[in-house]
Each structure stands twice: as C-alpha cells, then as structure tokens.
N, C-alpha and C positions, 0 to 999 in steps of 0.2 A: 575302387571296384575292380574285380578281375576283368581282364580284357582278352578277347579272342579276335583273330584276324581271319577273314574269309577272302580267298584269292581265286579269281577266275579271269580268263582272257577278255571276255566281253560281258556287258551288263545283262544281256539276255540270259546268260547262264545263271546269274544271280536271281533274276526275276522269275524265270521259268522253273528253276530247280531248287532254289535255296531260301525262298521267303519263309517257308515253314521252319527250316533249320534255324534261321535267324531268330524267329520267335521262340523256338524251343530253347535256344541258348540264353535268350533274354529271360525267359521264365526260370532258368537255372541260376540266374543272378549274374550273368556276364554282360559286360558292355561289348557290343559287337562293332567291329570296324570292317569295312569292305574295300578291298583294293582291286580295281578292275579298270578296263578301258571304257569310260563313259562317253567318249567323243566319237569313235568310229569303230567299224568292224562288226557291228551288230546290224541285223536286218530291221531294227526298229526305226521309225521315223523320228525326226528331231523332236516333234511334239511328244511322242511317247517316251523318248529318252528323258526329257525334262520331267514328265509326270512320274516316271519311276524314281528318278533322283529325289524329287520332292517328297514322294511317298516314303522312301527309305529314311530320309532325314526327319520326317515327321514322326517316325517310329523310334527315333533316338539313335539311328545308325550313323557312324562317322564314315565319310567317304574319302577315298584317296584315288586320284587319277594316276594310272600306270599305263604307259604307252605300249601295251601288249600288241603283238601282231600274230594273226592265226597262221600265217604262212611259215612253215618250218624253215624255209630257206632264208628268211630275213634276219640274218645274224646281227646286223647293226641294231635293229629294233629290239632283239632279245637282250643284247648287252645293255642297252639303255633301260629296258624294263627291269633288268636285274639290279642296276644301280639305283633306280627309283625305289624299288621295293626294299632294297637293303637300307636306304635312308629311313624309310617308314619304320622298319622293324628295329632299327638301331635307336630310334627316338622313343619307342614304346617297349614295355616288357609284357609280352603276350604269354598267357597261360599255355596256349597252343595256337597253331595255324592250321586251317582247314583248306586244302587246295582242291581246285576243280579244273577240268579241261586239260588237254595235252600240254599246251604251252604254259598255262598257268601252273600246272602241276610240276613241270620241269623247273621253271624259274623259282616258284615258291619253295620247293624242296631244297634247291641249292642254297637259297638265302637262309632257310631254316637251319641248315647245317652250319652255315657261317655264323649265325647269331645264336646257335645252341638253343633253338626253340623247338619244343616237341611238335611233331607234324603228323597230320592225318591227310590222306588223299582219297577222294572218291573218283573212281574210274567210271565215267558214264558210257563206257563202251570202248574197249581197246581197239585200235585200228588194225591189229593183227588178230586173225581168227581163222578158223577152218574155211578155206575157200577164198580168203582175201588175197590180193595181189602179192607176189613175192617181194615187190619193192616195199610194201608196208612192213613185212617181216624184217627186211634189212634195215629200214629206217627206225621203226618204232619199238620193235621188240628188244633190241639191245639197250635202248634208252630206259625203257620201263623196268627191265630186269636189273639194270645197274642202280637206278634211283630207288628201287625198292629197299635197298640197303640203308637209305637215308630216311626211310619212312617208318614211323612207329606203328601206324595202322593203315591198311588199305581196305576201302569199302567198295564192293562191286555190286552190279545190279543184274547180272545174269549168270547162269550156271557155268557156261564156258569160260567166262572171264574169272569167275571165282576159282574154278579148278586150276586155271593157269596161274593165278596169283598165289595159290598155295604152294607152288613150286619156287616162288621167289624167296629171297632171304629177307623177310620182313617179320616184325614181331607178331602181328596179329592181322588176320584177314577175315572179313565178314561179307555176307551177301544180304542185300535188302531188296524188297519188291519195288524198286524204283522210287519215285517220289510219291507214288500212291494215286489211286483213282478214286475220285469222290463219287462212289457208286450211289450214295443216297441222294446227292444233288441231281445226278443224271436221271435217276428213277423218278424224281419229282417233276421233271420237265414234261410239260403237256403242250401239244400243238394241235392246230387245225391242219391235219396232214394235207388234204387237197389244196387248201389255200397256200400253204407253205410251198408246195410243189409248183403251183401256178406262178408264184412269185419268181421262180427261176425258169419259167417258160414251159413247164411240163403240164399239159392240160389233161392228158389221159392217165387215169389211175393204172391202166394196164402197162404203161411204159415202165421199163426197168431201170432204176437209177443206181449207178455206182458212185461211190464217194471216196475221195482221198483227201487227207488233211496233212499238210506238211510244206516245208520250204520248197520253192521251185528251184531245184538244183539237180545236178547229175546223179547224186547219191539217192535221192528220193525216187528217181527212175520212172516218173509219170509217163514218159514217152513210150515205154513198153506197153502200158495199158492202152494208150491212145492207138497204137498200131494194132493191138489185139482187137480192139473194137472195130477198127477199119476192116480187118480181115473177115469179120462176121457178116458184114453187109445187112445188118438188122437195124432199121431206122427207129425201132422202139427202145433201143438201148441208149441211155444217156449217161454222161460222165461229168460229175462236178469235182473240181479241184479247189480246195480252200487253202490259201497260203500266198505268200509273197516270196520274191527272190530274183536273183539275177538271171535265172533260167527262163523267165517268162517269155522273152522275145523268141527264144528257140522253140518253145512249146507252141506259141502262136503261129510260127512258121510251119511247123509240122501239121497242126490242125488245118491250116489253110491248104497246104499241099495235098492233104488227104480228103479235103472237102467235107470236114466234120464241124464246120462252124455252127451248125444248128443242133449239134448233138453233144459237143464238148464245151463246157463253160469253165473259165478261170474266174473264180469268185473273189480272189484277192483276200485281204485280211478280213476275218469275220469274228465278231464277238458273240455270235449265236450258233457256234459249232454244234452244241448238243441238240439244238432244235433241228439243225440241218441233218444230223444223224438220224433223228426220229422220222425225217421225211424221206430218207434214202431207203434202198432195198438191200444193199450189200456194200461192205467196205473193202477197198482194195489197197494193199500195202506192199508194193513191189521193191522196197528199198534194197540197195546193195550192201548196206551196213546199218545196223541199229544196235545201240547198247541194250535197249529193251523195246522201245516203241510205244509210248504212252497213248498215241492217237488210236492205235489199233485196240488197245485195252479199253479205252473209253468207248469205242464203237461196240465192243463186245458188251460192255455194261449197258449200252443203249439198246441191246437186243439184236444187233446185226450179225449175220454170218460174215466171215472174213476170208478173203483170198489174199495170200501173202507170199513173199519170197521165202525161201527155205534156208535162211542164214542167221547166224549170230544170235542175238538176244531174242529175236522173233521166235526161234525154235522152243523157247521156254514155255510158250503158251499156245502157239499155233500148231494144231494137230491135224494132219491131213485126214479128211473124211469125218472129222469130229467137230472141230470149230469152223471148218470150211475146207479150203484146198490150199496146197502149197506148190510152188513152182520155182525153178531156178530163176534168178533175177532177170535174165535176158531171154527167157523162153516165151516168145510171143505166142506161139501156137499153144503152149500149155496154159497160159493165162486165158487165151481165147476159149479153149475147151472148158476151163473152170467157170468162166463167165456164162457160157452157154448152158452148162449144167444148172447153175444157180437160177438162170433165167427161166428155165422150163420145168424144173422140179421144185415146185412151190413147197410141197410138204417137207422135203429135205432141207431146204434153206430155212424154213420156219423153225424146224426142230433144232437146227444148228444155232439159230439166233437165240432161242429160248435157253438152250444149254449154255451159251456164252454168257448170258446174264448172270448165271450162277458162278461160272468159272472165273469171271472178272473179280469176284469178291475176294479171291485169294490175294489180290493186289490192292485191296482197299486202303485208302489214305490213312485211316486210323491205325491199321497194322503197320504201315510204313513208318508213321510218326513214332509209334511205340518202340519199334526196333532201332530207329535212329537215336531216340532218347536214351535207350539202354547202352548203345555204343558210346555216346558222349559220356554217360555216367561211368562206364567201365574205363574209358580212356583217361578221364581225369582222376579217378581213384588210383590208377597205376602210377600217375605222375612220372611218365617216362622222361629220361634224361637224354 
C-alpha cells in the first residue's frame, strides 16, 4: 500500500488541523503515518494525549515519536528530531511527506531533501507579516524563503501569506479556507439561552456578554480586552474566556488587580464552545498573530458580531463596520469604544451577527475538504521528484 507521512511539532496540530486530511488520504488509498511529539509541548492533558493517540491508532494510523521542540533556539532538540525523523523516513518509502508547523516544517523538509521524498508544506500562518516584529522577519522570513526551494507545494490559509509565498521559488502555491467551519453543525446547536447564561453567573438578560476562545497566552492578547472592560466601568459587561494555557496565572492577577472577579471568568477547557457562543452577545478576538483564526469564524457562523485585531489572517474576513469592528492589537481605548458601541447599538450588532452567519459559509468545512482533496490529487498526479 502507498504510504504518506504527516509531520508536525506537536500532536495538537494533528488533532486540531489534520484529522480530516488523514481521512481524506486514507480514502484515496494511502496508509498514513504521523510523526510528531506525543509526549510534551502540547497544551493537552495527559489523559487527552492518550485518547488522541488511541483514536489515531484505532483509525489505522501508524505513530512515530519525534522529540520536536517548539522553541527555535533549542538547536540540540532540533538536531535530535532531525536524526529521529531521518531514521523513520529511511526505513519507509513514502509517496510524499506533508509537513506542518514552523519547526516541523523546517525539519521535515530538510529530511525530505536528504531522502529524496516529495514534500508538501502547509503554512498555518507565517510568523512574518505586515506589522509583525522585525525580529520575526529576521528569524523566520529567510528560513521560509530558503526552504521553499526544497518544497514541491506550499499550502497557505490566508491572502497575505499566499501572496508572500508566490514570491518564493517553489513549484506550486495554493490557498485554502483553513480547516473549514462546520456551519451546519453550528446552525443545529440549540440552547436554553437564559439557563446557559445563568450557569456562568449571568442572571440578567440585559447584561452584555463578550466571549473569547483560545489558548491563554501572550499572542491571544486577552489582557487587552480585560483592560478595555475595566476602563468602561460598566458592571453589566461580562467577559468569558474559554481556553487553557500557561498565561492563566497572569490573567488571574490582572483580573484581581482591576477588581473584575465578578465580571471576567476564565472557563478553562470546554467541549460546549458552540453552546457558549449561542449564549454570548459578541465575540472578541484581539490576537497579535493569526494564520486565520477559526474561533472567530465559528463565532460568525453562530451569529455573533465580532471585534477583532486588524492583523494577518483575521483581515481576510473581519471587515470594520460590516462584520463588527477592528482595532490595533494593543489599542485598549479602541477596543473599549468598539465594545461600548456593540453594547448600546442593538440593531447594529444584530445586523452584523446575521450578516456574519452568511459570510462564514465561504469558509465551510465541505469547501475546505474539497479544495484539499484537489490539492492532494494534483500533487500525486504530478509525481514530483
């Protein structure tokens, strides 16, 4: 049977972004192998890591542990990962390798060149983009530009990265609408809204609930929204943040310092995110960098207006004054004004939410799957050398 190797730094990249790609490849007649770090580096709990591994194995996926490290400065780890991956790829004859994540993409493509294996790379958001720190351009841009020469096909998920990748010396470049939003599933979610809100301590329907979904880290930038809420001095504005991460302690400290314990709630990991979206009034997404930002697109599909930062992949779908409002990532005053407008202009926020439900369909999961299937078909038909 033909074999394909999928490579990523951490297992969460496989679970969150590639399960459907794996099934697509299996439907095409490939045996899929996955090389990633199953032991650490992911925000998953040990229990979830084990569940994901068992699920992959039950679907016929062969797993290889590679000691990837996400820190670009850990050269000894990268060398060890290179050696481990080279052993795997020397023992198997892969039709092609599909790489993901910055470190997985670097190591995977270098080994692919050494083993003469056709290579595809999906960029889930370049770290260099308009407005990104100059250090990112110095570190990541030369690497990506150089490695593009070793890549047969680059797949991007936003317009800025697609335009940038087209300037690289690679054979083929594509853009897909991310991993896709399951708009039909979101549409079918029904809740008892007052009851759901009460479960999070919101008794009054008149209270205005903001929601963010994402890892608790500096990039997701939740602190900016917390400070914006504090500046408004409006006790009817509530903020829910669903997600886990090593930034939780910092956020708890800020919430306590600003006296917002009764208005800002860190919900932790949730498996009912779509229900929570249906209970909220507005979605806020102040990230400093996003390849695309599926959480915001899912919120749009759930009928929420969005307030976002004005950067990178978010700009593909966030239109100021149409889908909601946009601000510079650290513009506390700008976010506060946007929140206040949403809070008091019900007709405007409702119209934006209804419009967003339709706009999100451009990123529907079926479209994404079809485009990725076509890329795989085209890639294998060319049989790059």
